N, C-alpha and C positions, 0 to 999 in steps of 0.2 A: 432511608428514600428510596423510591421509586420513579423512574421514569419512561413513559410508553407510546416510543417511536413507529408514527407509520409512516411506511416508503416502499414504492415497489422499485425504487433503485435499490437495493444493495451497498452499491462504493458511497449511497448518498448518504445512506442511510449508518451505513461503518462513520463514515465522517459526522453528525449530525451523533454518534456516539461517543468520540476521541473527545467532540468543545465539552459534549457534556464531564466529561468522566476528567478532564482541564480541571473544568472548574469544583465540582464537585465529587471525588475521589470514592468518595465511596457507595457514589450511586448505584445502584442497581436496575438497569436498563435493559431493558426490554421491545427487541422491534422485532414486528410483523411485518409482513408487506399485502395480507388481504384485510380490506373490510371485517371481514370476517371474522377472519379468527380476535383482530383487533379486537376487537366486542367480545368475545369470550373470552382474552386475556384481562381488558379492563373487569371483567364480572367475575372474574378467578379472584381475580385480585386491585384494587387499585390503587393505582398514584400517582400520586404530588403533583407528578408534570405532563402534560399528552400533548406530544407534536402527532400529526397530519396533516398530510397531503391533502394538496383537494383532488387531485383528479388521479384516479386509479385505475388500471385495467377490468376487475370488477366492480367497478362502485364509487360516489362521492368519498372525501372521508368526512365530509361533515356530520354523514348517517354514526358515525363511531363520536364525534365530538357533541350530538344530539345526543346519546347512548347514557353518556359522559355528565350534560347536563345536566339529566332528566334527576341520576341520582345525587350530583352533588354538586351545590351554584359556586362552591370556591376555588374547585382545586385548577390551575392555570393552566389556561390549552391557549398552545400554537397554532398556525395553516401556513402551510408550503401554498407557493399562491403563484405563478404566470400570470394570474389576471388581476389589473390593475383600474378594472369599470367601478365606477363608484355604485351601479347597481348590483352587480356582484357582494363587493364590500356591505352594501343597505338589506344582501339578503342571507346575511349568516350571523347581523346583527345581532339579531336576541336569544343568540351563543352564547354573550359575551368573552369573545374572544380576542386576551388582550395581546397577541401580538400577531399579526402581522409579517412575514418572512418571503420575501419576494423573491423567483427563478428568476438570473441567476443569480445566487446570494453570495455576499460578500464573509469571508472566516469573521473577521475583524467585529462585522455588522450581528452577524448571530452571536459573538463573545457576548457585545455590551449587552446582548438583547437576551440572555439567554441566563444572566447574570443575574440579573435583577428580578426575574421573574422564580429561578432554582430554590428554596426550602436552603437553610442550611443543614446544614450533611446533624445527623444524631452524638455524630464524633468524633475523633481523627479516626483516620480508614489506618491501622497497620495492618503489614499481614502476615499472615499466621508459621510465626519462625520456627523450621522444623532442621532436625541433623540429616534429611535423608542428601543423598551422598550425590551430589549435579548431574552425572554421567547418567540417573534411574534420571529423573526432574525432567533430562531432553528425553528420554524412551519415551515415556509418559505426556510426552507435551502434547494440546489437543494443537493440530492444523492453526483453530481458528487464532494460535498467540504461536505464530513461526510467521517471523516478518525481517526484515531486514534496518539497519540502523543508517542513518543520517549523515554525509560529509559532515562533516565539525563546520564550513562553512560555509555552505548552505542552514544550520540547521541555527546557527549563532542571527543568520539575515530572519527568516524566517519568525525568529524569538526578537526581533527588536522592534516592539511596540510600539517606539516611536517613529519606523520609516515602513511599518510594513506595507511591502506591495501589491496593488494591483493590476497589477500587469506581470504576463510570464518577460515582457521585455528585461522591469526593470529588480525581474530575480537574476541576469547575467547570463552567463555563461556556463555557472554555478548546478545549478538543475537540466541541462541537460549532458553531462557528465556523472551523475549519481544512480547508482548502479538500484535503488529502493526506489527511486523516484522513473526508471526506465520502466518494471519491470509492475509497480503499479498503477502506470497509465496505459501498456500494452495491456494489462491485463484484464484489464477496467473498459480495455475501446473492444476485446475481443469478446464481449461478455452481450447477449441476445440486446440487452434495451440501445447496446450501442452497433453495432454490427448487421442491420439487417440484409447487409447485400449476402452475410456467409464466405465472406472472402478475409483470410486469415488475415493478425496486423503483428506485423511483426518489428516496426522501425517505429522509432519516437515521434517523427514527423506525424506517418499515418496517424499513430493514435490518440497528435493534438488535435490530428482537424477532423478525429473523428467526434470525440470529444466535445470537442472551442476552447478557446483556452480558457473561458472562465472556467468551465468545472476541471480544468485538464492545470491549475492556479491554485483549484480551492482542498480536490486531492491531495495536487501537491504539500501544501498550505496544513490541513488532517495529517501530514504524515507529522511535523513538530508538533505536534500536540501530546502524540502517546507517549509515554512511561520510558524511558530509558533512549531517545527517542536518537537518539547521540552519543558516539563511546565517549564516556565523562572519563577515566578511570589509566591513567599513564602507558600504560601496559597495557590491554587491551585498543584504546586510540591508537598509540604505536603499532598494532599489525594491520588494525582492519586501515594504517594508510599504507603499507607497506602491498595489504593486498591488493589496496585500490591503481596504487601507482604499476604495478603488475597488472592490472587491468588494464589499464592506456596504453602503454607499452604492445599490450597484445593488438586492439584495437589500430595504435596505430600503424599497425607492423599489417595485417589483414587491411588496409585501406588502400597501402601500399603496393601490395598484392595482386586485391581487388582492381583500379585501376589498370597494373598492369595488364592484365587480365579483361581489360572491357567489360567489368561486371561493378554492379549497384553493388556497392559498399557498404548501404543502411542497416542490413537484415546483421550483414557482421560484424557491425558496430553495437549493436544490439546485443545479440551472442556473447560478445569480447568482454558489454560490461555486465551482464549473467554469469559469465563463468562460475567465481569463485561465492556465486549465493549462499553457500552451502553454508561456505566458511564464515559469513559476512554473518549468516542467523545465528553462528553457536555465539560469537560477539557480540551478540544482543543482546543472546540467552542470562551471558557472562553477568554482562552489567545489571539486569535487572536482575536477578541471582543475590551480585556485592549489594546492590543499592538497597535490597530487603535484608542488611548483616549479615547476610551466613561467606564463612569464610569459606575463601578460591582463590588458588596456589595460585602461578604463573607455569608451575610446571601440568593441575588439573587441566586448563585451560588445553593446551594442547593434546594431554590426552584429549577432550573432548572433539578439540580441531582431527584428531584423526578415524574419531570412531565415530561421529554421530556428523560429517559435514557434510559427505555422500546423501545419508541417508535426509537429514532435512529440505536439502540442494531437491531432492528430487521428491518430498514432498510440499513444496513451497512446487514447483512445476502443476503437478496432479489439481495439488489443490483454490492454485490461480490459474489453471485451465488452459498455462501457455500453449501454443500455439505447437506444434509437433513438429513446423518446419525450424520452428526457432529450437526448439530442442534439439534438434538433430546438430544444430548446427552447436551448442553447446556444449552438445556427447560428442563430436567432429570434436574437442581439442583435447578430450585422452585419446582417440581413438578412435577410428573410423572403421561402421559399419559393412558388410563380410559382401561383394559382390560394388560397395557404392562407386557409381560411374559420376558422379553431380562435381563439378569440381565449389564451388561455396562449399561445402564443405572438406576438402578438398584441401580449401585456402585455408580453410581451420586451423587441418592439423597443418600440417607446413608451417602455418607459423606460434603456433607451438611447438612442435618439433622442433625451428629454428631458434626461442628462445631458454627452451631448457637445455640449449647445446644437447643434443638430441642426435646420434651415433650419424655421422655421414654421410650412409650411403644410404638412411631414412631420407634425409635430406632431400639426396641427390632420386631414389624416387618418387618421392613426391612432389617434386616441382618435375618430373618428366608426367605425370601422371595429370597437371594442370597447363599443362602445356608452353611448360613456360623454361626446360631446358635447352 
């Protein structure tokens, strides 16, 4: 089964893709950002469901739906739109659109909508088993498949269909201390669609302001729809919890140091939560690997963490285009760039050195650089 999505916002397109795959794991999902490219994709290979945004930079999504209807009167069509007036609906009535999704949409409602429109899978989706080495798998991993797992508490809350949250407030504080949420919202807020000023976004509060609470909640809920969205195996979960605890300790320490220096701690909070993103990415891949029924020992997991955490972290930062300033703060946890005189990176390095029981001479030197001696 094939699904074609036309949406110029890559984060919303990815969310829609995850919704489709959560309902039909065997589906092939093709996301396009331009009307002409979407029409060409349809002509090359028709789909069983077409989802199109109404207003796009290069034209109207109705052009794609018209092209589809000229060849197929039965395929299900879904229109995403911020329009709610009667005239707009009447305008596209001849196209026989099966459903309208109003922006900003709610993920549970989109799930219900698409569940009834998606045809059944041709057969059970079984990942091809292979005996390739896990380390080789990590080395060949495409950028778009590298991601971070959710904290289990947040994952369970998001997947509780009896009480699906409709506001960020209903999620409590779990989402604010989740590295996957932090990375996804900051990355989205720095994309061209949400960053009209060109100023980098380096903190979660700023990201939510730019995205709007409805879009932020949608992106968070989308994280729970991914395969291996959280770490389920006991050994992997324990490793993930230990990493998170270390990140929260670091966050607490940089908060105290920033206040002592009368600096804004929010960028440092983000850097502290994202410091171990490479390790978390490895753990999620380990969970996916095991979910496919492939063997992976705890010793192999440890070897993968040592060998690939740094590489996956670098690839995530580049693929998500995290701001240079935020990358520098994360990097400062491991060492200061030569000639650095900025206090924020110095505080990140100082907090890390203190928590790692680093040589007291280094700690004292860093405290002098930070003006705290």
